[in-house]
N, C-alpha and C positions, 0 to 999 in steps of 0.2 A: 576439285571444284566443290565449294561448300554451298549447301542449300540453307538459305536464311528463312526462318519462319517469322512472319510478321502477323501477329494475331489480328483478326478482323475486329471491327468495332463491336460486333455482337459478343465477342469474348470479353472485351473490356466491360461491357454492360453486365454480363454474367458475373464477373468478379465483383463489380460495384454492388450488385443486388444480392449476391448469395454468399460472398466470402465471410465466413465466421470470424476469421482473424481480423479483417477490416472492421466489421461491425463491433466486435468486442473492443478493439483499440479505440474506435470513435466514442463508444459509450464510456470507456474508462477515462478518456481525456475530458469528456464533458463532465463526468462526475468529479474528477480531480479538480477542475476549475471551480465547480460549485463548492466543494469542501474547502479548497484553498481560500476562497472568498470569505467563507464563514469563519475560518480560523485566523484570517489576517489580523484582526484586532489583538489577538494573543501572540502574534509574531510566530505562528506555526504554519506549516504546510500540512496537507493531508498525509503525506508520507511520514512526517515527523510525528504527527498524532498517532498513526498506526504503529510506528516504532516505539514510542513511549508506552502505548497501551500494551504492546507485546512484552514489555518489561514489568508490567504491573502484576507481579506474582510473588508468592511467599519467598522463594529462593531465587537468587540471581542466576539467570540462564547464561549459557555459553554463547559466544558469537555464532558458532555453528548452528546451534538450535534455533536462534532467532533468524538467522539467514534462511534456514529451511522453512520456518513458519511463514516468513514474508516473501518467499520465492525469490531471494536475492543471492547474488554471490557474495562471498565474504569481503572481497575488496570493495564492492559497492556499499555494503553495510558499514564497513569501517569508515569510508568517506562520509556517509550519511550521519554517523555518530559524532563527527568532529564539531559541527556547530552546536549540537546539544551538549557536548562536553564543555565547550567554551562558555555556554550559558549556565553551566553547572546544573543541568537538568539530569545528566547521566554521568555515572562514574564507571570507568573501565579499569578492572583490576586483574591481577594475575590469579588464576585458579590455584587454590592451596593444595589441591589433590594432584593437579597436572600443570606444572609450571609453564608448559608450552601453550596452554589454553588461557583464554581470557573470559572473565565473567562481567556481565553488564548489570549495573544497579541503577534503578531510577532513584534520584535523590528526593529529599523532602520538597525542594522547590519544583522538581519535576512532577511529583504527585499533586502538589497544589495546582500547578498549571493544568494537569489532566482533569482535576476536579472542576476547573473553570471551563474546560473544553467540552466535557461530556454533555452538558445541557445543550450546547451549540450543535454538537454532533447529533444528539437525539432529534432535535427540531429539523435539521437539514436532512437527516436520514428519513424521517417520516414524510417529509415533502418529496424526497426522491422516490420513495416507495409508491406514493400516490401517482407518479408519472407512469408507472408500469401498467400496461393495459390489463384490464380485468383484475387488477390488484393481486397479481399472481407472483409476488416477490419470493415466496418459498420455492416455487417451481424454478424460478430464475436462479436462485442460489444453488439449488440442487444441480441444475444444468451446468452452472459455472464450476462447481466442485468436480463434476464428472470430467470436465475438460482439463482441470488442473491435476 
């Protein structure tokens, strides 16, 4: 005979009110919608902006290092790169030192698009920070880094 546990409504309310995962997911979705709307005129999503920004460095990074930075698995990152490659914003090439590895390069067109996106990001980011109670964005960032 199995005993089934059915959580009482009080537990549902506890999870609704206290679950860090739920609250972070809700906030992430709301922020994602906000930034997607800001980047829509450029044909970018917030994820594509972050991905392009992660490539804005002197040397082309490997897929693995970008995946780690963005907390994505390599398969998801590879799929996310496809539309950026089709738009010729990103180039994927074989690593000269390790032919099994791939390097990611932001193209000139990608850099130009990022140049147009950064002012939009700055404005939307400043507005989002103003929504944080007591203007404590630095503490929030530190707490989120601790969780990741």
